[in-house]
C-alpha positions as CSV (number, residue, x, y, z in Angstrom):
1,M,25.4,-3.2,-23.1
2,G,22.1,-4.7,-23.7
3,A,18.6,-4.2,-22.3
4,F,19.4,-6.6,-19.4
5,K,22.5,-4.8,-18.1
6,F,22.3,-2.0,-15.5
7,E,24.9,0.2,-17.1
8,Q,23.5,1.8,-20.2
9,R,24.6,3.8,-23.2
10,P,23.4,7.3,-22.9
11,A,20.6,6.8,-25.5
12,M,19.2,3.8,-23.6
13,Y,19.7,5.5,-20.1
14,F,17.9,8.7,-21.2
15,A,15.1,6.9,-23.1
16,D,13.0,6.9,-19.8
17,F,13.1,10.7,-19.9
18,V,11.5,10.7,-23.4
19,L,9.4,7.5,-23.6
20,Y,7.7,7.5,-20.3
21,P,6.2,11.0,-20.8
22,L,5.0,9.8,-24.2
23,V,3.4,6.7,-22.7
24,I,1.8,8.7,-19.9
25,V,0.3,11.3,-22.3
26,G,-0.7,8.6,-24.8
27,G,-2.3,6.5,-22.0
28,M,-4.2,9.6,-20.8
29,A,-5.4,10.2,-24.3
30,V,-6.7,6.6,-24.6
31,L,-8.5,7.0,-21.3
32,I,-10.1,10.3,-22.3
33,E,-11.2,8.9,-25.7
34,Y,-12.3,5.4,-24.9
35,A,-12.8,4.8,-21.2
36,H,-16.4,4.5,-20.2
37,G,-16.9,5.1,-16.5
38,S,-16.6,7.5,-13.7
39,V,-14.0,10.2,-14.2
40,G,-13.7,10.3,-10.4
41,A,-12.9,6.6,-10.2
42,L,-10.3,6.9,-13.0
43,L,-8.7,9.9,-11.3
44,A,-8.7,8.1,-7.9
45,A,-7.1,5.1,-9.4
46,A,-4.4,7.3,-11.0
47,V,-3.7,9.1,-7.7
48,L,-3.6,5.8,-5.8
49,G,-1.2,4.4,-8.4
50,F,1.0,7.5,-8.1
51,L,1.1,7.4,-4.3
52,S,1.7,3.6,-4.3
53,W,4.8,4.1,-6.3
54,S,6.7,5.5,-3.3
55,L,6.1,2.3,-1.3
56,V,7.1,0.2,-4.3
57,E,10.2,2.3,-4.8
58,Y,11.2,1.9,-1.1
59,A,10.6,-1.9,-1.1
60,L,12.4,-2.5,-4.4
61,H,15.4,-0.4,-3.2
62,R,15.6,-1.9,0.3
63,F,14.7,-5.5,-0.3
64,V,15.6,-6.2,-3.9
65,L,18.5,-3.9,-4.8
66,H,20.1,-4.3,-1.3
67,G,19.1,-7.9,-0.7
68,L,18.6,-10.2,-3.7
69,P,21.2,-11.5,-6.1
70,P,21.9,-10.6,-8.9
71,F,20.2,-7.2,-8.3
72,K,22.3,-6.6,-5.2
73,H,25.5,-7.0,-7.2
74,W,24.3,-4.7,-9.9
75,H,23.2,-2.1,-7.3
76,E,26.6,-2.3,-5.6
77,T,28.1,-1.3,-8.9
78,H,25.9,1.8,-8.8
79,H,27.2,2.6,-5.2
80,E,30.8,2.1,-6.4
81,R,30.3,4.3,-9.5
82,P,27.4,6.8,-8.7
83,F,28.0,8.9,-11.7
84,A,27.8,6.0,-14.2
85,L,24.6,5.7,-16.2
86,I,23.3,2.7,-14.4
87,G,19.6,1.7,-14.2
88,S,17.1,-0.7,-15.7
89,S,16.5,-0.2,-19.4
90,T,13.2,1.2,-20.6
91,P,12.1,-2.0,-22.3
92,V,12.6,-4.0,-19.1
93,S,10.9,-1.4,-16.9
94,M,7.9,-1.0,-19.3
95,T,7.5,-4.8,-19.5
96,A,7.6,-5.0,-15.7
97,F,4.8,-2.4,-15.5
98,A,2.7,-4.3,-18.0
99,A,3.3,-7.7,-16.4
100,L,3.3,-6.8,-12.7
101,V,0.9,-3.9,-12.6
102,F,-1.4,-3.5,-15.5
103,W,-2.3,-7.1,-16.3
104,P,-3.0,-8.2,-12.7
105,L,-5.0,-5.1,-12.0
106,S,-6.9,-5.5,-15.2
107,A,-8.0,-9.0,-14.2
108,V,-9.4,-7.6,-11.0
109,T,-10.6,-4.1,-11.8
110,G,-11.0,-4.1,-15.6
111,P,-8.8,-2.4,-18.2
112,W,-9.7,1.3,-17.6
113,I,-9.1,1.4,-13.9
114,A,-6.0,-0.7,-14.3
115,L,-4.7,1.7,-17.0
116,A,-5.4,4.7,-14.9
117,A,-3.6,3.1,-11.8
118,T,-0.7,2.0,-14.0
119,L,-0.3,5.5,-15.5
120,G,-0.3,6.9,-12.0
121,M,2.4,4.5,-10.9
122,T,4.3,5.1,-14.1
123,L,4.2,8.9,-13.4
124,G,5.7,8.1,-9.9
125,Y,8.4,6.0,-11.6
126,L,9.2,8.9,-14.0
127,L,9.5,11.2,-11.0
128,Y,11.9,8.6,-9.4
129,V,14.0,8.4,-12.5
130,V,14.4,12.2,-12.7
131,V,15.0,12.7,-9.0
132,H,17.5,9.8,-8.8
133,H,19.4,11.2,-11.8
134,A,19.3,14.7,-10.3
135,T,20.7,13.5,-6.9
136,H,23.8,12.3,-8.7
137,H,24.2,14.9,-11.5
138,W,22.4,18.2,-10.8
139,R,22.9,21.0,-8.4
140,A,20.1,21.9,-6.0
141,R,19.1,25.2,-4.6
142,P,20.0,25.5,-0.9
143,G,17.0,24.7,1.3
144,S,15.0,23.1,-1.5
145,W,13.2,19.8,-1.6
146,M,15.8,18.6,-4.1
147,Q,18.6,19.5,-1.8
148,A,17.0,17.4,0.9
149,R,16.7,14.5,-1.5
150,K,20.3,14.9,-2.6
151,R,21.4,15.0,1.1
152,D,19.5,11.8,2.0
153,H,20.6,10.0,-1.0
154,A,24.2,10.9,-0.3
155,R,23.8,9.5,3.2
156,H,22.5,6.3,1.6
157,H,25.6,6.1,-0.6
158,R,28.1,6.4,2.3
159,P,30.2,3.3,2.7
160,G,28.5,0.9,5.3
161,A,25.4,3.1,5.5
162,E,22.0,1.4,5.8
163,G,18.8,3.3,5.3
164,W,17.6,6.2,3.3
165,Y,16.1,3.9,0.7
166,G,13.4,6.4,-0.5
167,V,14.7,8.5,-3.4
168,T,11.6,10.6,-4.0
169,T,10.4,10.9,-0.4
170,P,11.7,10.1,3.1
171,F,8.2,9.1,4.1
172,W,8.6,5.3,4.1
173,D,12.1,5.6,5.7
174,R,10.5,7.4,8.6
175,V,7.6,4.8,8.8
176,F,10.1,1.9,8.8
177,G,12.8,3.6,10.9
178,T,15.4,3.5,8.2
179,D,15.9,7.3,8.1
180,G,18.8,7.3,10.5
181,S,16.8,8.8,13.3
182,A,18.0,6.1,15.6
183,Q,21.6,7.1,14.7
184,S,23.6,10.1,15.7
185,P,22.5,13.4,14.1
186,D,25.7,13.6,12.1
187,S,24.9,10.4,10.2
């Protein structure tokens, strides 16, 4: 079970829960200590990065995990075994953030704005990891936001179901009509 397999050993699976907070706090410390520029611009970049994550999450889930081999096959395994510790490894996801978010943004905006935006997006990813794990493994208080997330994710996992791709928010499912609103209310 290496870094490029979706099913992970517990230590590798839970590494996100430890390493991402450390990266976020460390990155914030670097910004506070070394970034020369507008605090408002850095904060705006971080907030925009955080909010952008939900669209990235939706698109990755809908179009990559449900559409592109080999990711589709790996994700089908998650649907077949929802309690298994399946997910991308921390080294793979961190490398993806560096290569697909930080470096391209840095070329356009400079390193400090890019770092702030990447940290915001990383915080969104950490929220996703926690919420996705919780939807499969934790109990939720009746009427809570988490109960709604668990309900929608359970709908997503029904055999033959299409939709409910957002894990942290139903917003993009509503925007793109994949929230089941066109189906019967019992869906």
